[in-house]
C-alpha positions as a printed NumPy array, in Angstrom:
array([[  0.039,  -0.007,  -0.002],
       [  1.296,   3.45 ,  -0.956],
       [  0.73 ,   6.834,   0.648],
       [ -0.048,   9.246,  -2.23 ],
       [ -0.634,  12.974,  -2.27 ],
       [ -2.835,  14.16 ,  -5.168],
       [ -3.258,  17.76 ,  -6.193],
       [ -6.101,  19.022,  -8.449],
       [ -6.026,  22.511,  -9.95 ],
       [ -8.884,  24.986, -10.415],
       [ -9.839,  23.702, -13.924],
       [-10.006,  20.091, -12.62 ],
       [-12.55 ,  21.078,  -9.948],
       [-14.261,  23.809, -11.953],
       [-17.821,  22.409, -11.695],
       [-19.894,  20.018,  -9.706],
       [-19.483,  17.432, -12.465],
       [-15.714,  17.843, -12.447],
       [-15.611,  17.553,  -8.63 ],
       [-17.558,  14.323,  -8.88 ],
       [-15.173,  13.023, -11.541],
       [-12.212,  13.804,  -9.222],
       [-14.022,  11.963,  -6.417],
       [-14.349,   8.896,  -8.669],
       [-10.62 ,   9.   ,  -9.461],
       [ -9.671,   9.358,  -5.776],
       [-12.109,   6.532,  -4.821],
       [-10.581,   4.253,  -7.465],
       [ -7.076,   4.974,  -6.133],
       [ -8.206,   4.153,  -2.552],
       [ -9.831,   0.908,  -3.637],
       [ -6.514,  -0.111,  -5.187],
       [ -5.153,  -0.199,  -1.67 ],
       [ -3.668,   3.268,  -1.252],
       [ -3.907,   5.97 ,   1.382],
       [ -4.705,   9.388,  -0.138],
       [ -4.349,  13.037,   0.789],
       [ -5.97 ,  15.328,  -1.762],
       [ -4.883,  19.014,  -2.113],
       [ -7.302,  21.214,  -4.145],
       [ -7.41 ,  24.725,  -5.58 ],
       [-10.426,  27.002,  -5.71 ],
       [-13.052,  26.161,  -8.356],
       [-12.307,  27.519, -11.83 ],
       [-12.072,  31.28 , -11.868],
       [-13.172,  31.707,  -8.215],
       [ -9.92 ,  33.423,  -7.156],
       [-10.132,  35.844, -10.054],
       [-13.706,  36.675,  -9.063],
       [-12.715,  37.296,  -5.443],
       [ -9.911,  39.624,  -6.513],
       [-12.382,  41.572,  -8.747],
       [-14.764,  41.899,  -5.802],
       [-11.937,  43.3  ,  -3.643],
       [-10.903,  45.753,  -6.297],
       [-14.481,  46.995,  -6.525],
       [-14.253,  47.87 ,  -2.804],
       [-10.666,  49.215,  -2.802],
       [ -8.109,  49.992,  -5.49 ],
       [ -5.4  ,  48.926,  -3.02 ],
       [ -6.936,  46.322,  -0.656],
       [ -5.198,  45.433,   2.589],
       [ -3.048,  42.365,   2.141],
       [ -4.23 ,  40.693,   5.364],
       [ -7.826,  41.032,   4.322],
       [ -6.953,  39.784,   0.835],
       [ -5.58 ,  36.587,   2.347],
       [ -8.672,  36.237,   4.474],
       [-10.843,  36.649,   1.362],
       [ -8.843,  34.494,  -1.083],
       [ -8.537,  31.59 ,   1.358],
       [-12.278,  31.061,   1.158],
       [-12.136,  29.823,  -2.448],
       [-10.372,  26.555,  -1.533],
       [-12.72 ,  25.984,   1.453],
       [-15.657,  25.674,  -0.923],
       [-13.822,  23.055,  -2.955],
       [-12.684,  20.906,  -0.033],
       [-16.209,  20.736,   1.45 ],
       [-17.792,  19.802,  -1.891],
       [-15.151,  17.133,  -2.662],
       [-15.475,  15.588,   0.773],
       [-19.261,  15.416,   0.279],
       [-18.723,  13.805,  -3.161],
       [-16.443,  11.151,  -1.648],
       [-18.864,  10.478,   1.188],
       [-21.634,   9.934,  -1.373],
       [-19.517,   7.211,  -2.859],
       [-19.214,   5.587,   0.487],
       [-15.643,   6.669,   1.058],
       [-14.845,   8.251,   4.478],
       [-13.408,  11.704,   3.943],
       [-12.716,  14.904,   5.929],
       [-12.041,  18.388,   4.647],
       [ -9.352,  20.488,   6.355],
       [ -8.149,  24.079,   5.86 ],
       [ -4.44 ,  24.862,   5.726],
       [ -4.639,  25.88 ,   9.387],
       [ -6.412,  22.688,  10.435],
       [ -3.949,  20.509,   8.663],
       [ -1.031,  22.262,  10.427],
       [  0.658,  24.194,   7.594],
       [  2.627,  26.786,   9.538],
       [  4.065,  29.695,   7.557],
       [  5.904,  32.967,   7.88 ],
       [  3.802,  35.916,   8.894],
       [  3.914,  37.275,   5.299],
       [  0.586,  37.98 ,   3.647],
       [  0.084,  36.953,  -0.032],
       [  3.524,  35.326,  -0.374],
       [  4.212,  33.297,   2.725],
       [  6.689,  30.426,   2.786],
       [  6.068,  27.247,   4.653],
       [  8.004,  26.808,   7.966],
       [  6.784,  23.346,   8.897],
       [  3.74 ,  21.089,   8.844],
       [  2.222,  19.613,  12.074],
       [  1.292,  16.179,  10.729],
       [ -0.192,  14.599,  13.903],
       [ -3.874,  15.242,  13.094],
       [ -3.311,  14.524,   9.434],
       [ -1.682,  11.182,  10.164],
       [ -4.438,  10.178,  12.592],
       [ -7.174,  10.71 ,   9.919],
       [ -5.157,   8.773,   7.345],
       [ -4.725,   5.878,   9.816],
       [ -8.496,   5.869,  10.329],
       [ -8.915,   5.147,   6.613],
       [-10.146,   8.601,   5.663],
       [ -9.265,  10.583,   2.578],
       [ -8.063,  13.934,   3.883],
       [ -9.059,  16.815,   1.503],
       [ -6.775,  19.81 ,   2.1  ],
       [ -7.238,  23.429,   1.032],
       [ -4.163,  24.354,  -0.968],
       [ -2.56 ,  27.775,  -1.283],
       [ -2.963,  28.637,   2.431],
       [ -1.55 ,  28.242,   5.904],
       [ -1.474,  29.904,   9.294],
       [  1.255,  32.108,  10.808],
       [  3.374,  30.887,  13.683],
       [  3.625,  34.145,  15.562],
       [  0.906,  33.338,  18.044],
       [ -1.658,  35.528,  16.206],
       [ -2.916,  32.53 ,  14.147],
       [ -3.259,  34.676,  11.074],
       [ -4.478,  33.118,   7.849],
       [ -1.761,  33.412,   5.144],
       [ -1.631,  32.468,   1.475],
       [  1.41 ,  31.139,  -0.338],
       [  1.133,  33.186,  -3.554],
       [  0.876,  32.031,  -7.138],
       [  1.134,  28.28 ,  -7.57 ],
       [  0.464,  27.824,  -3.858],
       [ -1.587,  24.657,  -4.202],
       [  1.315,  22.933,  -5.954],
       [  3.566,  24.085,  -3.142],
       [  1.088,  22.821,  -0.494],
       [  0.87 ,  19.402,  -2.098],
       [  4.595,  18.755,  -2.435],
       [  5.295,  20.117,   1.076],
       [  2.684,  17.736,   2.544],
       [  4.193,  14.871,   0.546],
       [  7.626,  15.734,   1.962],
       [  6.328,  16.081,   5.529],
       [  4.473,  12.718,   5.352],
       [  7.294,  11.05 ,   3.46 ],
       [  4.706,   9.998,   0.933],
       [  5.635,   7.456,  -1.787],
       [  4.941,  10.099,  -4.436],
       [  2.912,  13.236,  -5.264],
       [  0.626,  13.432,  -8.312],
       [ -0.165,  16.877,  -9.796],
       [ -3.342,  16.683, -11.879],
       [ -3.871,  19.42 , -14.377],
       [ -5.493,  20.229, -17.738],
       [ -2.643,  18.919, -19.902],
       [ -1.296,  15.345, -20.026],
       [  2.061,  16.16 , -18.376],
       [  5.104,  18.345, -19.018],
       [  5.216,  19.348, -22.695],
       [  8.125,  20.66 , -24.709],
       [  6.432,  24.05 , -24.849],
       [  3.059,  25.777, -24.254],
       [  0.417,  23.899, -26.309],
       [ -1.544,  27.09 , -26.562],
       [  1.268,  28.47 , -28.724],
       [  2.446,  25.236, -30.4  ],
       [ -0.317,  22.68 , -30.77 ],
       [  2.192,  19.937, -31.64 ],
       [  4.071,  20.352, -28.344],
       [  5.372,  16.92 , -27.367],
       [  4.788,  15.09 , -24.078],
       [  7.927,  14.157, -22.098],
       [  8.077,  10.843, -20.21 ],
       [ 10.463,  12.352, -17.62 ],
       [ 12.472,  15.44 , -16.802],
       [ 14.883,  16.25 , -14.081],
       [ 14.049,  18.656, -11.29 ],
       [ 16.937,  20.838, -12.41 ],
       [ 15.631,  21.078, -15.972],
       [ 12.14 ,  21.76 , -14.618],
       [ 13.417,  24.515, -12.34 ],
       [ 15.17 ,  26.211, -15.247],
       [ 11.948,  25.913, -17.246],
       [  9.889,  27.663, -14.566],
       [  7.648,  29.125, -17.282],
       [  7.527,  26.048, -19.489],
       [  4.334,  24.806, -21.2  ],
       [  1.002,  25.606, -19.731],
       [  2.681,  26.597, -16.448],
       [  1.579,  23.265, -14.985],
       [  4.059,  23.233, -12.113],
       [  5.267,  26.057,  -9.884],
       [  9.033,  26.283,  -9.293],
       [  8.531,  26.431,  -5.476],
       [  6.936,  22.967,  -5.655],
       [  9.798,  21.707,  -7.764],
       [ 12.302,  23.287,  -5.285],
       [ 10.711,  21.296,  -2.38 ],
       [ 10.659,  18.048,  -4.459],
       [ 14.336,  18.499,  -5.295],
       [ 15.391,  19.328,  -1.784],
       [ 13.478,  16.41 ,  -0.18 ],
       [ 13.621,  13.868,  -2.958],
       [  9.846,  13.723,  -3.449],
       [  8.963,  11.661,  -6.541],
       [  6.655,  13.891,  -8.545],
       [  4.396,  13.111, -11.533],
       [  2.254,  15.578, -13.565],
       [ -0.855,  13.963, -15.088],
       [ -4.059,  14.895, -16.88 ],
       [ -7.33 ,  15.128, -14.895],
       [ -9.172,  13.886, -17.991],
       [ -7.298,  10.721, -19.019],
       [ -5.389,   7.797, -17.574],
       [ -2.176,   8.563, -19.384],
       [  0.982,   8.032, -17.26 ],
       [  2.065,  11.704, -17.454],
       [  5.567,  13.052, -16.845],
       [  7.798,  12.097, -13.92 ],
       [  9.929,  14.866, -12.446],
       [ 13.007,  13.16 , -11.078],
       [ 15.512,  14.28 ,  -8.468],
       [ 18.736,  13.168,  -6.937],
       [ 18.809,  11.398,  -3.569],
       [ 17.898,  13.99 ,  -0.873],
       [ 20.549,  15.259,   1.516],
       [ 18.708,  14.554,   4.767],
       [ 17.317,  18.065,   5.185],
       [ 15.338,  18.944,   8.297],
       [ 11.563,  19.449,   7.815],
       [ 11.803,  22.487,  10.102],
       [ 12.028,  25.775,   8.174],
       [ 10.904,  23.701,   5.168],
       [ 10.866,  26.521,   2.664],
       [ 13.254,  28.955,   4.269],
       [ 16.264,  26.723,   4.731],
       [ 19.44 ,  28.172,   3.279],
       [ 18.885,  29.105,  -0.32 ],
       [ 22.403,  28.126,  -1.523],
       [ 23.466,  24.49 ,  -1.484],
       [ 26.958,  24.854,  -3.006],
       [ 29.802,  27.228,  -3.92 ],
       [ 31.292,  26.071,  -7.188],
       [ 34.437,  27.236,  -9.009],
       [ 36.344,  26.528, -12.209],
       [ 39.796,  27.924, -12.781],
       [ 40.304,  26.261, -16.13 ],
       [ 38.597,  29.091, -17.993],
       [ 39.453,  31.873, -20.409],
       [ 37.319,  34.672, -21.869],
       [ 36.89 ,  35.839, -25.447],
       [ 34.911,  39.032, -26.098],
       [ 33.924,  40.661, -29.387],
       [ 33.367,  44.37 , -28.887],
       [ 31.322,  46.625, -31.174],
       [ 29.62 ,  43.925, -33.277],
       [ 26.547,  45.221, -35.259],
       [ 23.292,  45.138, -33.39 ],
       [ 21.176,  43.276, -35.977],
       [ 19.721,  39.808, -36.646],
       [ 22.162,  37.049, -37.516],
       [ 25.35 ,  38.252, -35.881],
       [ 25.247,  35.787, -33.024],
       [ 24.219,  33.065, -35.403],
       [ 27.227,  33.711, -37.672],
       [ 29.678,  33.924, -34.734],
       [ 28.517,  30.782, -32.9  ],
       [ 27.814,  28.862, -36.16 ],
       [ 31.498,  29.218, -37.006],
       [ 32.479,  28.337, -33.412],
       [ 30.354,  25.169, -33.704],
       [ 31.862,  24.173, -36.994],
       [ 35.293,  24.4  , -35.417],
       [ 34.141,  22.121, -32.579],
       [ 34.743,  24.752, -29.922],
       [ 32.678,  24.014, -26.778],
       [ 31.552,  27.253, -25.114],
       [ 30.547,  27.606, -21.425],
       [ 29.03 ,  30.969, -20.532],
       [ 27.707,  33.323, -23.253],
       [ 26.645,  36.85 , -22.52 ],
       [ 25.389,  39.664, -24.689],
       [ 24.651,  42.926, -22.94 ],
       [ 22.23 ,  45.714, -23.82 ],
       [ 23.117,  47.519, -27.131],
       [ 25.06 ,  50.736, -27.23 ],
       [ 23.984,  52.712, -30.266],
       [ 24.19 ,  50.503, -33.292],
       [ 26.575,  47.997, -31.814],
       [ 26.837,  45.429, -29.091],
       [ 29.322,  43.208, -27.245],
       [ 29.289,  39.397, -27.126],
       [ 31.534,  37.508, -24.701],
       [ 31.969,  33.812, -24.027],
       [ 34.149,  31.591, -21.908],
       [ 35.953,  28.404, -22.921],
       [ 38.279,  25.997, -21.164],
       [ 41.931,  26.997, -21.576],
       [ 43.019,  24.052, -23.744],
       [ 40.809,  25.259, -26.607],
       [ 41.377,  28.968, -26.091],
       [ 43.701,  29.362, -29.155],
       [ 41.105,  27.755, -31.413],
       [ 38.387,  29.988, -30.019],
       [ 40.496,  33.122, -30.366],
       [ 41.348,  32.174, -34.   ],
       [ 37.702,  31.744, -34.92 ],
       [ 36.711,  35.051, -33.291],
       [ 39.612,  36.903, -34.925],
       [ 38.807,  35.452, -38.314],
       [ 35.07 ,  36.352, -38.207],
       [ 35.423,  39.773, -36.544],
       [ 36.079,  41.702, -39.861],
       [ 33.026,  40.082, -41.479],
       [ 30.83 ,  41.405, -38.692],
       [ 31.485,  45.077, -39.34 ],
       [ 28.365,  47.02 , -40.17 ],
       [ 27.93 ,  47.449, -43.967],
       [ 25.175,  49.974, -43.396],
       [ 27.369,  52.194, -41.219],
       [ 30.932,  52.238, -42.45 ],
       [ 31.853,  54.806, -39.798],
       [ 31.273,  52.216, -37.072],
       [ 34.486,  50.913, -35.629],
       [ 35.423,  47.346, -36.622],
       [ 34.688,  44.623, -34.128],
       [ 37.559,  44.08 , -31.77 ],
       [ 38.527,  40.765, -30.161],
       [ 39.587,  40.84 , -26.532],
       [ 41.055,  37.754, -24.883],
       [ 41.603,  37.269, -21.153],
       [ 43.498,  34.218, -19.835],
       [ 43.746,  34.402, -16.104],
       [ 40.093,  34.177, -15.061],
       [ 37.968,  31.856, -12.965],
       [ 34.283,  31.261, -12.791],
       [ 32.734,  31.262,  -9.26 ],
       [ 29.106,  30.247,  -8.825],
       [ 26.471,  29.838,  -6.087],
       [ 23.855,  27.156,  -6.756],
       [ 20.631,  26.208,  -5.08 ],
       [ 16.95 ,  25.76 ,  -5.751],
       [ 16.159,  27.885,  -2.747],
       [ 17.219,  31.109,  -4.438],
       [ 14.121,  31.222,  -6.615],
       [ 12.052,  34.29 ,  -5.83 ],
       [ 14.42 ,  35.513,  -3.079],
       [ 15.596,  38.993,  -4.14 ],
       [ 18.573,  39.181,  -1.671],
       [ 20.558,  36.116,  -2.748],
       [ 22.369,  37.627,  -5.765],
       [ 22.883,  40.865,  -3.837],
       [ 24.441,  38.939,  -1.002],
       [ 26.816,  37.226,  -3.363],
       [ 27.91 ,  40.507,  -4.906],
       [ 28.243,  42.159,  -1.503],
       [ 30.378,  39.297,  -0.226],
       [ 32.727,  39.524,  -3.232],
       [ 32.936,  43.285,  -2.789],
       [ 33.867,  43.004,   0.903],
       [ 36.532,  40.487,  -0.14 ],
       [ 37.943,  42.981,  -2.684],
       [ 36.962,  40.843,  -5.632],
       [ 35.882,  42.664,  -8.788],
       [ 33.274,  41.03 , -11.037],
       [ 34.089,  40.911, -14.763],
       [ 31.09 ,  38.956, -16.025],
       [ 27.76 ,  37.977, -14.504],
       [ 25.393,  35.291, -15.801],
       [ 22.286,  33.992, -14.003],
       [ 19.605,  31.361, -14.144],
       [ 16.776,  30.344, -11.828],
       [ 19.062,  28.175,  -9.666],
       [ 22.553,  29.626, -10.191],
       [ 24.494,  32.882, -10.268],
       [ 27.924,  32.788, -11.926],
       [ 30.562,  35.489, -11.847],
       [ 33.87 ,  35.704, -13.769],
       [ 36.696,  37.053, -11.645],
       [ 40.535,  37.242, -11.825],
       [ 42.053,  33.729, -11.278],
       [ 44.253,  35.021,  -8.457],
       [ 41.152,  36.125,  -6.557],
       [ 39.344,  32.789,  -6.896],
       [ 40.397,  31.27 ,  -3.559],
       [ 39.478,  34.438,  -1.724],
       [ 36.096,  34.593,  -3.468],
       [ 35.269,  30.928,  -2.683],
       [ 36.213,  31.197,   0.975],
       [ 34.166,  34.359,   1.41 ],
       [ 31.114,  32.927,  -0.301],
       [ 31.355,  29.655,   1.747],
       [ 31.382,  31.718,   4.945],
       [ 28.548,  34.059,   3.827],
       [ 26.201,  31.204,   2.815],
       [ 27.312,  28.847,   5.595],
       [ 28.626,  26.08 ,   3.338],
       [ 31.103,  24.082,   5.41 ],
       [ 34.427,  23.02 ,   3.966],
       [ 34.221,  19.379,   3.059],
       [ 30.414,  19.473,   3.212],
       [ 28.601,  17.738,   0.346],
       [ 26.776,  20.279,  -1.731],
       [ 24.566,  20.161,  -4.793],
       [ 26.054,  21.018,  -8.11 ],
       [ 24.056,  23.124, -10.479],
       [ 21.998,  20.201, -11.661],
       [ 21.718,  17.778,  -8.818],
       [ 25.042,  15.922,  -8.663],
       [ 26.85 ,  15.694,  -5.258],
       [ 30.454,  16.919,  -5.057],
       [ 32.905,  18.013,  -2.455],
       [ 33.399,  21.727,  -2.476],
       [ 36.949,  21.466,  -1.224],
       [ 38.079,  20.84 ,  -4.79 ],
       [ 37.258,  22.621,  -8.098],
       [ 33.997,  21.428,  -9.605],
       [ 33.677,  20.768, -13.253],
       [ 30.366,  22.604, -13.158],
       [ 28.621,  19.93 , -15.183],
       [ 25.116,  18.599, -14.41 ],
       [ 24.249,  15.022, -13.673],
       [ 23.983,  12.646, -16.588],
       [ 20.934,  13.391, -18.771],
       [ 18.135,  10.933, -19.109],
       [ 18.898,   8.1  , -21.529],
       [ 18.003,   8.735, -25.175],
       [ 16.692,  12.219, -24.475],
       [ 17.473,  15.079, -26.909],
       [ 19.931,  17.782, -25.799],
       [ 17.125,  20.374, -25.668],
       [ 14.124,  19.211, -23.639],
       [ 11.883,  22.252, -23.971],
       [ 11.405,  25.875, -24.957],
       [  9.989,  28.509, -22.583],
       [  8.618,  31.975, -23.203],
       [  8.225,  34.708, -20.62 ],
       [  6.247,  37.731, -21.727],
       [  6.037,  39.293, -18.278],
       [  9.474,  40.874, -17.94 ],
       [ 10.939,  44.338, -18.329],
       [ 14.575,  45.304, -18.849],
       [ 16.44 ,  47.96 , -16.99 ],
       [ 19.842,  49.241, -18.061],
       [ 22.128,  51.51 , -16.06 ],
       [ 24.653,  53.278, -18.191],
       [ 28.22 ,  54.04 , -17.037],
       [ 28.257,  52.282, -13.715],
       [ 31.708,  52.66 , -12.016],
       [ 33.706,  49.466, -12.59 ],
       [ 34.913,  48.716,  -9.11 ],
       [ 34.124,  46.237,  -6.311],
       [ 30.814,  46.923,  -4.585],
       [ 28.811,  48.539,  -7.404],
       [ 26.833,  45.376,  -8.282],
       [ 26.316,  44.763,  -4.559],
       [ 24.962,  48.262,  -4.053],
       [ 22.652,  48.092,  -7.063],
       [ 21.149,  44.699,  -6.355],
       [ 21.055,  45.309,  -2.628],
       [ 18.795,  48.345,  -3.274],
       [ 16.493,  46.175,  -5.401],
       [ 16.416,  43.512,  -2.737],
       [ 15.495,  46.047,  -0.076],
       [ 12.472,  46.965,  -2.222],
       [ 11.588,  43.237,  -2.588],
       [ 12.215,  43.344,  -6.34 ],
       [ 13.424,  39.985,  -7.717],
       [ 15.883,  40.06 , -10.625],
       [ 16.065,  37.423, -13.375],
       [ 18.799,  37.897, -16.023],
       [ 21.841,  40.068, -15.111],
       [ 24.279,  41.077, -17.795],
       [ 27.393,  43.241, -17.411],
       [ 28.804,  44.783, -20.601],
       [ 32.319,  44.015, -21.688],
       [ 33.067,  47.415, -23.123],
       [ 34.758,  49.689, -20.564],
       [ 34.906,  53.464, -20.857],
       [ 37.074,  55.796, -18.795],
       [ 35.13 ,  58.903, -17.924],
       [ 36.808,  61.532, -15.72 ],
       [ 39.401,  58.98 , -14.842],
       [ 36.868,  56.401, -13.69 ],
       [ 36.441,  53.13 , -15.649],
       [ 32.771,  52.514, -16.301],
       [ 30.485,  49.799, -17.716],
       [ 26.856,  49.37 , -18.529],
       [ 24.766,  46.75 , -16.633],
       [ 21.412,  45.412, -17.649],
       [ 18.943,  43.158, -15.897],
       [ 15.339,  41.981, -16.159],
       [ 12.627,  42.12 , -13.529],
       [  8.901,  41.369, -13.455],
       [  7.054,  43.887, -15.623],
       [  4.928,  44.951, -12.684],
       [  8.091,  45.976, -10.867],
       [  9.64 ,  47.828, -13.847],
       [  8.405,  51.364, -13.184],
       [  8.98 ,  51.209,  -9.458],
       [ 12.546,  49.938,  -9.996],
       [ 13.308,  52.654, -12.52 ],
       [ 11.916,  55.359, -10.218],
       [ 13.92 ,  54.135,  -7.255],
       [ 17.161,  53.714,  -9.17 ],
       [ 16.86 ,  57.021, -10.925],
       [ 16.603,  58.734,  -7.502],
       [ 19.849,  57.223,  -6.288],
       [ 21.796,  57.262,  -9.572],
       [ 22.899,  60.882,  -9.309],
       [ 24.185,  60.632,  -5.731],
       [ 26.024,  57.388,  -6.51 ],
       [ 27.633,  58.663,  -9.722],
       [ 25.666,  56.338, -12.021],
       [ 24.582,  57.228, -15.503],
       [ 21.099,  57.085, -17.112],
       [ 18.542,  54.464, -16.067],
       [ 16.663,  53.082, -19.106],
       [ 13.496,  50.938, -18.92 ],
       [ 12.135,  48.809, -21.758],
       [  8.901,  46.93 , -20.934],
       [  8.325,  45.639, -24.487],
       [ 10.592,  42.586, -24.271],
       [ 10.217,  38.816, -24.242],
       [ 12.561,  36.183, -22.902],
       [ 12.79 ,  32.919, -24.809],
       [ 14.829,  30.03 , -23.364],
       [ 15.926,  26.491, -24.216],
       [ 16.748,  23.976, -21.506],
       [ 18.313,  20.527, -21.465],
       [ 20.896,  18.638, -19.427],
       [ 22.004,  17.017, -22.701],
       [ 23.282,  20.262, -24.21 ],
       [ 26.503,  20.087, -22.102],
       [ 29.476,  19.367, -24.342],
       [ 27.565,  19.901, -27.563],
       [ 28.959,  23.077, -29.26 ],
       [ 26.243,  23.532, -31.841],
       [ 23.215,  24.007, -29.58 ],
       [ 23.614,  27.821, -29.079],
       [ 24.36 ,  28.27 , -32.778],
       [ 21.263,  26.408, -33.773],
       [ 19.047,  28.565, -31.454],
       [ 20.631,  31.78 , -32.748],
       [ 20.255,  30.674, -36.384],
       [ 16.557,  29.884, -35.847],
       [ 16.043,  33.434, -34.682],
       [ 18.12 ,  34.922, -37.496],
       [ 16.104,  33.082, -40.143],
       [ 13.029,  34.86 , -38.797],
       [ 14.857,  38.223, -38.768],
       [ 14.533,  38.366, -35.017],
       [ 17.183,  40.474, -33.357],
       [ 18.741,  39.206, -30.08 ],
       [ 18.941,  42.005, -27.547],
       [ 20.574,  40.079, -24.639],
       [ 21.99 ,  36.601, -24.089],
       [ 22.602,  34.755, -20.811],
       [ 23.464,  31.091, -20.211],
       [ 23.903,  28.512, -17.55 ],
       [ 25.178,  24.919, -17.994],
       [ 21.738,  23.669, -19.085],
       [ 19.96 ,  26.798, -20.224],
       [ 20.307,  29.514, -22.954],
       [ 18.062,  32.598, -22.73 ],
       [ 17.634,  35.369, -25.286],
       [ 15.816,  38.673, -24.862],
       [ 13.936,  39.73 , -28.004],
       [ 11.244,  42.3  , -28.83 ],
       [  7.946,  41.522, -27.151],
       [  5.989,  41.357, -30.438],
       [  8.425,  38.73 , -31.728],
       [  8.315,  36.503, -28.634],
       [  5.754,  33.946, -29.816],
       [  7.346,  33.702, -33.275],
       [ 10.692,  33.2  , -31.573],
       [  9.437,  30.376, -29.495],
       [  7.763,  28.65 , -32.48 ],
       [ 10.913,  28.967, -34.577],
       [ 13.166,  27.543, -31.888],
       [ 10.783,  24.701, -31.104],
       [ 10.675,  23.789, -34.826],
       [ 14.496,  24.101, -35.195],
       [ 15.126,  21.489, -32.481],
       [ 12.414,  19.236, -33.929],
       [ 10.538,  18.981, -30.651],
       [  7.06 ,  18.688, -32.194],
       [  5.106,  15.466, -31.828],
       [  2.48 ,  13.939, -34.101],
       [ -0.4  ,  14.531, -31.615],
       [ -2.049,  17.904, -31.105],
       [ -2.952,  18.822, -27.565],
       [ -6.049,  20.884, -26.901],
       [ -6.144,  22.534, -23.467],
       [ -9.704,  22.352, -21.978],
       [-11.428,  25.626, -21.251]])
């Protein structure tokens, strides 16, 4: 007999008929000899309706009262589903987040789970009852017993957290698509179903497909080794398994606020090649990395910063044994990249730097926590380490520094994030390694017979901010991202330009980053106010952007993957505005109106389409 946690989303319980269908599925699972805990969302568009009601009362409703209001949606569902199960003759009991013992931070609208008191829950399970739990909600631990909600995707988070606390055999997430697809079926009808995907790939694809799984839920599954499967509420198809490495014996206390960083990684076998002043037009990255691919040069980090006039900078890192080949390719192609339309533009220049190291922090817990990157930058600044390149993903922040500062950087970061020397930490994609020695910064072996690119994601909800002429000295990145963290603004991509200007004797660089679009105006206003007193240049906001990404553990060691992505965009005359990479992810910023076309072109280029068309139920 297995202990299973099942979660059903709002669409799956959107009507009385659908609730009865869920009850039949749960009843069938119990009759097969299993114990079941069911976590449900509010019915259909109930939450949207409650938000609308609140906005009719107040344009800026109190967050405490919003949590009180929104938590009622799930209570309707749990009562109805319990009734439906009882009508089938199955003992069942409905429980709110507070009743089930989900204790959270005292943070309204975005609380994280501290722990789950499982005594009452276990007693009901042992009595043979199906426990139907209200997802998305909990209760604060500060003695006030305040109702809190977990924010977007909160029911996913509730379900996986309960599975972790109960040490359930597995957790099933039922939704309106048959599993994890290679992209959003609303944008590409031929999106293909995956049999399995690693937690690390899933975390990087936080916005993949029909947004069927929230990254906080994946984070918990990864941290506690919860087997997770995403399935359709409408069929008996097996769905997609989300796999994770063996858990590291984490405490269930402070479940969601345990340390955000699992490992400090470093690689001293690196060199940097930068092309300065390449034309800012479609096809440039495709030509460069196409030639690099043909010469079998394997590239690690790739960054392209915000454009400067009609030109841009592209930089990449390689391992030192292949540096000469990489330099030769860049030098050969640089003259061909000069702008034909503007002969006055300076010719692209190749800049090579040998003595560098890549230092990274990695951990699923950094998702949605604004202060983690800022803490890394502040730690490096305090250690006197200057940052030459920055590249980010959902679960990793990497910085390129001088090789002779690597040891100092690693020791400082270990101390700051409480990573003990000799402690086993997670690599960027789930592999255990000792942080006393350099890590090869490579993810665990990909799933057998899987393509190098597993899926394509599109995020249309970001804005880009660029700060011109930031002084190039230790502490500037720390100051900038510390300010954003203080205002609870999460940052996604961060790119530092390679071109350096000396103005009034001070070397300066541009830095660009993306934030949620709803935070864009506030971030610009706040940064503009402090720019003058800190000696920064202009703050520029662009809200009309889209981020398109490819993810796959199998892309490691395959030089042609980036080139293929860039070529797909070039063929559609889509200009790449920014590039950032991690070991298993490549992200490009493009114009917002070209986002969907970019996703479709990349999905087709990697031949990810299947023969079956998926229609998402209304």
